[in-house]
C-alpha positions as CSV (number, residue, x, y, z in Angstrom):
1,M,6.9,17.7,14.5
2,T,10.4,18.2,13.9
3,D,13.4,16.9,11.9
4,R,15.9,18.7,13.7
5,D,19.3,17.8,11.6
6,G,17.6,17.5,8.4
7,A,16.0,21.0,7.6
8,G,18.3,23.1,5.3
9,T,20.7,20.3,4.9
10,R,22.3,19.6,1.3
11,D,21.5,16.4,-0.1
12,T,24.9,14.5,-0.3
13,T,23.8,11.5,-2.0
14,G,23.5,12.9,-5.6
15,P,25.9,12.7,-8.4
16,G,29.1,14.1,-7.9
17,N,29.2,13.4,-4.1
18,A,30.7,10.0,-4.4
19,G,32.9,10.5,-1.2
20,A,30.0,11.7,1.0
21,R,27.5,8.9,-0.4
22,E,30.2,6.2,0.4
23,H,30.7,7.8,4.0
24,R,26.9,7.9,4.5
25,G,26.5,4.4,3.2
26,R,28.8,3.2,6.0
27,E,26.8,5.1,8.6
28,D,24.0,3.5,7.2
29,D,25.4,-0.2,7.2
30,E,26.5,0.5,10.8
31,A,23.1,1.5,12.0
32,L,21.8,-1.5,10.4
33,G,24.6,-3.7,12.0
34,A,23.4,-2.1,15.4
35,L,20.0,-3.4,15.0
36,G,21.5,-6.8,14.6
37,Y,21.5,-7.5,10.7
38,R,24.3,-7.8,8.4
39,P,24.2,-5.3,5.5
40,E,23.4,-7.4,2.2
41,L,21.2,-5.5,0.0
42,K,22.5,-3.0,-2.5
43,R,22.2,0.8,-1.5
44,T,21.3,2.5,-4.4
45,L,18.0,4.5,-4.1
46,G,17.8,8.2,-3.7
47,N,15.1,10.6,-2.5
48,F,12.9,10.2,-5.5
49,H,13.0,6.6,-5.7
50,T,11.8,6.0,-2.2
51,F,8.9,8.7,-2.7
52,A,8.1,6.8,-6.3
53,A,7.7,3.6,-4.2
54,G,5.2,5.0,-1.5
55,I,3.1,6.9,-4.3
56,S,3.1,4.2,-6.9
57,Y,1.7,1.7,-4.3
58,I,-1.0,4.1,-3.7
59,S,-1.2,4.9,-7.2
60,I,-3.6,7.8,-7.6
61,L,-4.7,6.9,-11.2
62,T,-5.2,3.3,-10.4
63,G,-7.3,3.8,-7.2
64,T,-9.3,6.2,-8.6
65,F,-10.1,4.9,-11.9
66,Q,-10.9,1.5,-10.3
67,L,-13.1,2.7,-7.4
68,F,-14.8,5.9,-8.5
69,Y,-17.9,4.0,-9.7
70,F,-18.3,2.2,-6.3
71,G,-18.2,5.6,-4.6
72,V,-20.6,7.4,-6.7
73,A,-23.2,4.1,-6.8
74,F,-23.5,4.1,-3.1
75,G,-23.0,7.7,-1.6
76,G,-23.7,9.8,-4.9
77,P,-21.3,12.7,-5.8
78,A,-21.2,13.7,-2.0
79,Y,-19.2,10.5,-1.4
80,W,-16.1,12.8,-2.2
81,W,-16.1,13.9,1.2
82,S,-15.1,10.6,2.1
83,W,-11.3,11.2,0.2
84,P,-10.3,13.9,2.9
85,L,-11.9,12.2,5.6
86,V,-9.6,9.1,4.9
87,F,-6.9,11.2,4.5
88,G,-7.0,12.6,8.0
89,G,-7.2,9.2,9.2
90,Q,-4.4,7.9,7.2
91,L,-2.0,10.9,7.9
92,M,-2.3,10.2,11.7
93,V,-1.0,6.7,10.9
94,A,1.7,7.9,8.5
95,L,3.0,10.5,11.3
96,C,3.6,7.2,13.6
97,F,5.3,5.6,10.7
98,C,7.3,8.5,10.2
99,E,8.8,8.2,14.0
100,L,9.2,4.5,13.5
101,A,11.1,4.9,10.0
102,A,13.6,7.6,11.6
103,R,14.5,4.8,14.4
104,Y,14.1,1.5,12.4
105,P,14.8,2.0,8.8
106,V,14.7,-1.8,7.8
107,A,13.4,-4.0,5.3
108,G,9.8,-5.2,6.0
109,S,8.9,-2.1,7.8
110,V,5.6,-3.0,9.3
111,Y,6.7,-6.4,10.3
112,N,9.8,-5.0,12.2
113,W,8.0,-2.0,13.6
114,A,5.2,-4.4,15.0
115,K,8.0,-6.6,16.6
116,S,10.0,-3.6,17.9
117,M,6.7,-2.1,19.6
118,G,4.7,-5.3,20.7
119,G,7.4,-7.9,20.9
120,P,8.3,-11.0,18.6
121,H,4.7,-12.4,18.6
122,V,2.8,-9.4,17.8
123,G,5.6,-8.7,15.2
124,W,5.0,-12.1,13.5
125,L,1.2,-11.7,13.6
126,G,1.5,-8.2,12.0
127,G,3.8,-9.5,9.2
128,W,1.9,-12.5,8.5
129,M,-1.6,-10.4,8.0
130,M,0.7,-7.6,5.9
131,L,2.3,-10.5,3.5
132,T,-0.9,-12.4,3.1
133,A,-2.9,-9.5,2.2
134,T,0.0,-8.0,-0.1
135,M,-0.2,-11.5,-2.1
136,V,-3.8,-10.9,-2.6
137,T,-3.4,-7.0,-3.3
138,L,-0.8,-8.1,-6.0
139,A,-3.4,-10.0,-8.0
140,A,-6.2,-7.5,-7.2
141,V,-4.0,-4.8,-9.0
142,A,-3.3,-6.9,-11.7
143,L,-7.0,-7.2,-12.7
144,A,-7.4,-3.6,-13.2
145,Y,-5.7,-4.0,-16.8
146,Q,-9.0,-5.7,-17.6
147,V,-10.8,-2.7,-16.7
148,T,-8.8,-0.4,-18.8
149,L,-7.1,-2.2,-22.0
150,P,-10.5,-3.4,-23.4
151,R,-11.6,0.1,-23.1
152,I,-8.8,1.3,-25.3
153,D,-8.8,-1.2,-27.8
154,D,-10.9,-4.5,-28.3
155,W,-7.7,-6.1,-29.5
156,F,-6.9,-6.5,-25.8
157,Q,-9.8,-8.7,-25.2
158,F,-7.9,-11.7,-26.3
159,V,-10.6,-14.4,-24.9
160,G,-14.3,-13.9,-25.9
161,D,-16.2,-10.7,-26.2
162,G,-15.7,-9.5,-22.8
163,S,-19.0,-10.5,-21.4
164,G,-19.8,-13.1,-18.7
165,A,-17.1,-15.5,-18.0
166,S,-14.7,-14.4,-21.1
167,A,-14.3,-11.2,-18.9
168,A,-12.9,-12.8,-16.0
169,E,-10.7,-15.3,-18.2
170,N,-9.3,-12.4,-20.1
171,A,-8.6,-10.7,-16.9
172,V,-6.5,-13.7,-15.5
173,L,-4.6,-13.7,-18.7
174,L,-3.7,-10.1,-18.8
175,G,-3.1,-9.8,-15.1
176,S,-0.9,-12.9,-15.3
177,V,1.0,-11.4,-17.9
178,L,1.7,-8.3,-15.8
179,I,2.7,-10.2,-12.6
180,L,5.2,-12.3,-14.7
181,F,7.0,-9.0,-15.9
182,S,6.6,-7.6,-12.5
183,T,8.5,-10.8,-11.0
184,L,11.3,-10.7,-13.6
185,V,12.0,-7.0,-12.9
186,N,11.9,-7.5,-9.4
187,A,14.2,-10.3,-9.5
188,F,16.9,-8.4,-11.5
189,G,17.5,-6.0,-8.7
190,V,16.3,-3.2,-6.8
191,K,17.9,-0.6,-9.4
192,L,16.0,-1.7,-12.5
193,M,12.8,-1.9,-10.4
194,A,13.5,1.7,-9.1
195,R,14.4,3.2,-12.5
196,I,11.3,1.5,-14.3
197,N,9.2,2.5,-11.3
198,S,10.4,6.2,-11.0
199,A,9.9,6.5,-14.7
200,G,6.4,5.3,-14.5
201,V,5.6,7.5,-11.6
202,F,7.1,10.4,-13.4
203,V,4.5,9.7,-16.3
204,E,1.6,9.0,-13.6
205,L,2.3,12.3,-11.8
206,I,2.5,14.4,-15.3
207,A,-0.6,12.6,-16.4
208,A,-2.6,13.1,-13.2
209,V,-2.0,16.8,-13.1
210,T,-2.5,17.1,-17.0
211,L,-6.0,15.3,-16.2
212,V,-6.7,18.1,-13.3
213,I,-6.2,20.6,-15.9
214,L,-8.2,19.2,-18.8
215,L,-11.1,18.4,-16.4
216,A,-11.0,21.9,-14.8
217,A,-11.0,23.6,-18.2
218,H,-14.6,21.6,-18.9
219,I,-16.2,22.3,-15.6
220,T,-20.0,22.8,-16.2
221,R,-21.1,23.1,-12.5
222,G,-19.9,24.4,-9.2
223,P,-18.6,22.6,-6.1
224,S,-21.7,23.3,-3.9
225,E,-23.9,21.5,-6.4
226,V,-21.6,18.4,-6.7
227,L,-20.6,18.0,-2.9
228,T,-24.2,18.2,-1.6
229,D,-25.7,15.7,-4.2
230,T,-26.4,12.5,-2.7
231,Y,-28.7,10.9,-5.1
232,G,-31.2,10.8,-2.5
233,L,-29.5,7.6,-1.3
234,G,-29.7,6.3,2.3
235,G,-33.5,5.1,2.6
236,D,-32.4,1.6,3.0
237,Y,-30.0,2.2,5.7
238,D,-30.8,2.4,9.5
239,L,-28.4,5.5,9.8
240,G,-29.9,7.3,6.8
241,Y,-27.3,8.9,4.4
242,F,-24.7,8.2,7.1
243,G,-25.0,4.6,6.4
244,A,-24.7,5.2,2.6
245,F,-21.6,7.1,3.1
246,L,-20.0,4.7,5.4
247,T,-20.3,2.1,2.5
248,A,-18.9,4.6,-0.1
249,S,-16.1,5.7,2.0
250,L,-14.7,2.4,1.2
251,A,-13.8,3.7,-2.3
252,S,-11.5,6.1,-0.6
253,A,-10.3,3.6,1.9
254,Y,-9.3,1.1,-0.7
255,V,-7.0,3.6,-2.1
256,M,-4.8,5.4,0.5
257,Y,-2.4,2.7,2.1
258,G,0.8,1.4,1.2
259,F,2.8,4.8,1.8
260,D,4.9,2.4,4.3
261,T,6.5,1.0,1.1
262,A,8.8,3.9,1.2
263,S,10.5,2.8,4.4
264,S,10.4,-0.9,3.5
265,L,13.3,-0.2,0.8
266,G,15.2,1.3,3.7
267,E,18.2,-1.2,3.6
268,E,18.7,-0.2,-0.1
269,S,18.2,3.6,0.2
270,H,20.9,6.4,1.1
271,D,20.2,7.8,4.6
272,P,16.9,6.1,5.0
273,S,16.3,7.6,8.6
274,R,16.1,10.9,7.1
275,N,14.7,10.1,3.7
276,A,11.9,7.5,4.5
277,P,9.7,10.0,6.8
278,R,9.9,12.3,4.2
279,A,8.9,10.0,1.3
280,I,6.1,8.7,3.4
281,L,4.8,12.2,4.2
282,R,5.2,13.3,0.7
283,A,3.3,10.3,-1.0
284,L,0.4,10.7,1.2
285,I,0.1,14.1,0.7
286,A,0.6,14.1,-2.9
287,S,-1.9,11.6,-3.8
288,F,-4.4,13.3,-1.3
289,L,-4.0,16.5,-3.3
290,I,-4.1,15.2,-6.9
291,G,-6.5,12.4,-6.4
292,G,-8.9,14.7,-4.7
293,L,-8.9,17.3,-7.4
294,I,-9.3,14.5,-9.9
295,L,-12.3,13.2,-8.4
296,L,-13.6,16.7,-7.6
297,F,-13.3,18.0,-11.1
298,A,-14.5,14.9,-12.7
299,L,-17.8,15.5,-10.8
300,M,-18.0,19.1,-11.7
301,A,-16.9,18.2,-15.5
302,V,-19.2,15.3,-16.5
303,P,-22.0,16.4,-18.8
304,D,-24.6,14.6,-17.1
305,L,-24.3,14.4,-13.3
306,A,-27.0,12.1,-13.2
307,A,-25.9,9.6,-15.6
308,K,-26.2,6.1,-14.7
309,E,-22.7,5.4,-16.6
310,L,-21.1,7.2,-13.6
311,S,-21.9,4.2,-11.3
312,T,-21.0,1.5,-13.7
313,G,-18.4,3.1,-16.2
314,G,-16.5,5.1,-13.5
315,L,-13.8,7.6,-14.4
316,Q,-13.2,5.9,-17.6
317,Y,-16.6,6.9,-18.7
318,V,-16.0,10.6,-17.6
319,V,-12.8,11.0,-19.4
320,L,-14.1,9.4,-22.6
321,E,-17.3,11.5,-22.4
322,T,-15.6,14.8,-21.4
323,L,-12.3,15.0,-23.2
324,G,-13.1,12.8,-26.1
325,S,-12.0,9.5,-27.4
326,T,-8.3,10.7,-28.3
327,V,-7.4,12.5,-25.2
328,G,-9.3,10.3,-23.1
329,E,-7.4,6.9,-24.7
330,I,-4.2,8.8,-23.8
331,V,-5.0,9.2,-20.2
332,L,-6.2,5.5,-20.2
333,W,-2.8,4.4,-21.5
334,C,-1.1,6.4,-18.2
335,V,-3.6,4.6,-16.2
336,V,-2.2,1.4,-17.6
337,V,1.4,2.8,-16.8
338,A,0.2,3.6,-13.3
339,I,-1.2,0.1,-12.9
340,T,2.2,-1.6,-14.0
341,V,4.2,0.5,-11.6
342,C,1.8,-0.2,-8.8
343,V,2.1,-3.9,-9.1
344,L,5.8,-3.4,-9.2
345,A,5.7,-1.4,-5.9
346,V,3.3,-4.0,-4.2
347,Q,5.7,-6.8,-5.1
348,A,8.6,-4.9,-4.0
349,A,7.2,-4.6,-0.9
350,G,6.0,-8.0,-0.3
351,I,9.5,-9.1,-1.4
352,R,11.1,-7.2,1.5
353,L,8.6,-8.2,4.1
354,M,9.0,-11.9,3.2
355,F,12.9,-11.4,3.1
356,A,12.7,-9.5,6.7
357,M,10.4,-12.4,8.4
358,A,12.8,-15.4,6.6
359,R,15.9,-13.6,7.7
360,D,14.6,-13.9,11.3
361,N,13.7,-17.6,10.6
362,N,9.8,-16.5,11.1
363,L,8.8,-18.4,7.8
364,P,9.0,-22.1,6.6
365,A,12.4,-22.8,4.4
366,G,13.6,-19.3,6.1
367,S,17.3,-19.8,4.8
368,H,16.0,-20.3,1.0
369,L,13.8,-17.1,1.3
370,A,16.1,-15.0,2.7
371,R,18.9,-15.9,0.3
372,V,20.4,-12.9,-1.3
373,S,21.7,-13.1,-5.0
374,P,25.2,-12.5,-5.0
375,R,24.6,-11.1,-8.6
376,F,21.6,-8.8,-8.3
377,R,22.0,-8.1,-4.6
378,T,18.3,-8.7,-3.9
379,P,16.2,-11.7,-2.7
380,V,14.9,-13.6,-5.8
381,V,13.3,-16.7,-4.2
382,P,10.6,-14.2,-2.5
383,A,10.1,-12.7,-6.0
384,V,9.3,-15.9,-7.6
385,V,7.0,-17.3,-4.7
386,I,5.0,-14.0,-4.5
387,G,4.5,-14.1,-8.2
388,V,3.3,-17.6,-8.5
389,V,1.1,-17.2,-5.3
390,G,-0.3,-13.9,-7.4
391,V,-1.2,-15.8,-10.3
392,V,-2.7,-18.9,-8.4
393,I,-4.8,-16.4,-6.6
394,L,-5.8,-14.6,-10.0
395,V,-7.1,-18.1,-11.3
396,I,-9.7,-18.1,-8.5
397,N,-11.1,-15.1,-10.3
398,V,-12.2,-17.4,-13.4
399,N,-14.9,-19.4,-12.0
400,Q,-15.4,-17.5,-8.7
401,P,-15.1,-13.6,-9.4
402,Q,-17.8,-13.1,-6.4
403,I,-15.3,-15.0,-3.9
404,F,-12.2,-13.2,-5.3
405,S,-14.2,-10.1,-4.7
406,V,-14.8,-10.9,-1.3
407,I,-11.0,-11.7,-0.7
408,T,-9.7,-9.0,-2.2
409,S,-11.9,-6.6,0.2
410,I,-10.6,-8.7,3.2
411,A,-7.2,-8.2,2.1
412,I,-7.2,-4.5,2.4
413,I,-8.8,-4.9,5.9
414,M,-5.7,-7.0,6.9
415,I,-3.4,-4.1,5.9
416,Y,-5.3,-2.0,8.3
417,L,-5.1,-4.5,11.0
418,A,-1.6,-4.9,10.4
419,Y,-0.9,-1.2,10.6
420,L,-2.9,-1.2,14.0
421,L,-0.7,-3.9,15.3
422,V,2.0,-1.1,15.0
423,T,0.2,1.9,16.2
424,A,-1.5,0.2,19.2
425,P,1.6,-1.2,20.8
426,M,3.3,2.2,20.1
427,L,0.5,3.9,22.0
428,I,0.8,1.5,24.9
429,R,4.8,2.2,24.8
430,R,4.0,6.1,24.8
431,L,1.6,5.8,27.7
432,R,4.0,3.8,29.7
433,G,7.0,6.2,29.0
434,T,9.1,3.7,27.1
435,W,9.0,5.1,23.8
436,R,12.0,7.6,22.6
437,P,12.0,8.8,18.8
438,A,15.7,8.5,17.4
439,E,17.6,11.5,18.3
440,G,17.9,14.2,16.0
441,K,15.5,12.6,13.4
442,F,11.9,13.1,12.8
443,S,9.8,13.4,15.9
444,L,6.4,14.3,16.8
445,G,7.4,16.0,20.1
446,R,4.4,16.7,22.3
447,F,2.1,15.7,19.5
448,G,3.1,12.3,19.6
449,L,0.5,11.2,22.0
450,P,-2.6,12.8,20.6
451,V,-1.5,11.7,17.1
452,N,-1.0,8.2,18.1
453,V,-4.4,8.1,19.8
454,L,-6.0,9.2,16.9
455,A,-4.2,6.7,14.7
456,V,-5.4,3.7,16.8
457,V,-9.1,5.2,17.0
458,W,-9.0,5.7,13.2
459,G,-7.6,2.2,12.6
460,A,-10.0,0.3,14.7
461,A,-13.1,2.5,13.3
462,M,-11.9,2.1,9.7
463,S,-11.3,-1.8,10.1
464,L,-14.7,-2.4,11.6
465,N,-16.3,-0.1,8.9
466,L,-14.6,-2.0,6.0
467,A,-15.4,-5.6,7.5
468,W,-19.2,-4.9,8.4
469,P,-21.2,-7.7,6.6
470,R,-22.7,-5.5,3.9
471,A,-24.3,-7.5,1.0
472,E,-23.4,-4.7,-1.3
473,V,-19.7,-5.4,-0.6
474,Y,-19.5,-9.1,0.1
475,N,-22.6,-10.7,-1.6
476,A,-23.4,-8.1,-4.5
477,T,-24.5,-10.5,-7.2
478,G,-26.3,-13.7,-7.1
479,P,-27.8,-16.0,-4.2
480,Q,-27.3,-14.5,-0.9
481,H,-24.9,-16.5,1.4
482,W,-24.2,-15.8,4.9
483,Y,-20.7,-17.0,4.9
484,L,-19.9,-14.4,2.1
485,R,-21.6,-11.5,4.0
486,W,-19.3,-12.5,7.0
487,G,-16.4,-13.4,4.9
488,A,-14.1,-10.7,6.7
489,F,-14.5,-12.2,10.0
490,L,-14.5,-15.7,8.9
491,F,-11.4,-15.4,6.6
492,I,-9.4,-13.0,8.8
493,G,-10.2,-15.6,11.6
494,V,-9.0,-18.4,9.6
495,V,-5.8,-16.6,8.4
496,A,-5.0,-15.0,11.7
497,L,-5.7,-18.0,14.0
498,G,-4.6,-20.5,11.7
499,G,-1.2,-18.6,11.2
500,F,-0.7,-17.8,14.5
501,A,-1.3,-21.6,15.8
502,Y,1.4,-22.7,13.1
503,Y,4.0,-19.9,14.4
504,W,3.1,-20.6,18.1
505,F,3.3,-24.7,18.1
506,V,6.0,-24.8,15.1
507,Q,8.0,-21.8,13.8
508,R,8.5,-20.0,17.2
509,H,10.7,-22.5,18.4
510,R,13.1,-21.7,15.6
511,T,13.1,-18.0,15.2
512,G,16.4,-15.9,15.7
513,V,18.4,-14.1,13.3
514,L,19.7,-16.6,10.7
515,E,23.6,-17.0,11.1
516,E,24.4,-16.0,7.5
517,H,22.6,-12.5,8.3
518,R,23.4,-11.7,11.5
519,A,25.8,-8.8,12.2
520,L,29.3,-9.8,12.2
521,A,30.2,-7.5,15.3
522,P,26.9,-6.4,16.8
523,E,27.1,-3.6,19.1
524,P,26.2,-4.3,22.6
525,P,22.6,-3.3,23.5
526,A,21.9,0.1,24.7
527,S,20.1,0.7,27.8
528,P,16.2,0.0,27.5
529,G,14.2,2.7,26.3
530,S,17.1,4.5,24.6
531,P,16.8,5.7,20.9
532,E,19.9,3.4,20.1
533,S,18.4,0.1,21.4
534,P,18.3,-2.6,18.8
535,L,15.2,-4.6,17.6
536,P,14.1,-7.0,20.3
537,S,15.2,-10.6,19.7
538,V,13.3,-13.0,18.1
């Protein structure tokens, strides 16, 4: 793996280098113009901003605190091994994305990458799957306020006592307030969002490292005891404990995605073709290391490893039980910060994706969705649309929490499938010899083919594992319904086939870069397969 011109070079985008920054900005805009698009978004983001966007979407504290209980409940403490397993698979995907980010540093990364690798039809389907999943994910992350805030203080339980329907109603209220805040921040421009997001990520990283240290100081057992304890689970599975482990691995698979967000802000970043690949890798690796240590030390530090509360109260229980109420509440406040910036990042990524598809006239009312505010230099309408849809999805949770849980799980599968719609066509291009990394930028070199193969195999295998019709995931409570257990296949089928039918019969006849977003003087297309080739026309 190489980044031939990037290693050892001095960052010229910081304060005091205005001239170099302006020159680099012109080069970035010219590169965007070569891809066929007019520079419209404001370039203000530096290295840490793009890194923060990626790591806040993954959100170490949000994911681990929200899903720890699930992993322990279905795999016992030994479920921890799913964390490095998922990291290894997602690292293969991230490495492929790094090559693409170096060559196509544009908004709506997954959509444009799928389009460049597989053509306009594959690109549309990848973008549609990712956009739908992002709006559901926004609502799901916002619900995490209910898991944390009432545990800090009963004052945050505005509706009822937190039992039964009142918990769902309160979750919708808290989540709606958070989405409203995120919508306003994102609508006021990327600079404000990036400042709040970066500050939040700084708090999250400091809190996560501090939590690792505090848990390490309270260790009561060794790793060998923790990493081999399966709670005797697996008897109900045909594959024994391996079947239980596959179910528990969803707790890790639900966390480590969204690292492509670092590249989705490419049109608002300085030197994105170099900074985005680094940000993608740094975000994923940092999340793996810190998150893995939190999970491991929590299991080693909890007073009673067999406590039933581990599979119900999750990490919140461990923190309060191990560190005491005062320190525990401080950590939980940091989790609230992490949830907040995670929602900001998810919505920011969704906005850029919707803008990118609308700019190509690949969505209804494309000219309105792609309009960039002259004052804030950001797409405002997508921010509002995604925020409204997120709140509407939240309302489903009031009376149908089980259906909402199913839809949330399915949304994550759709993100894995969207990633697969990038890596699979990329593999085909490698095998045909038509893929060339950008010259002088991030490249996998001779490792490109094996890494790409592993990325595709991993993506397909984990998508199947996520979608498998398990009652524990898709019909956990209440009467058993076949349509809930097979909800992944049914919902994805409806979204994918229904959406693609609309695209094929209606929208595809209108696609093409809108005049107001087209590069003023596009460069002539380079020879096929060359690193300078523009994105394929739509």
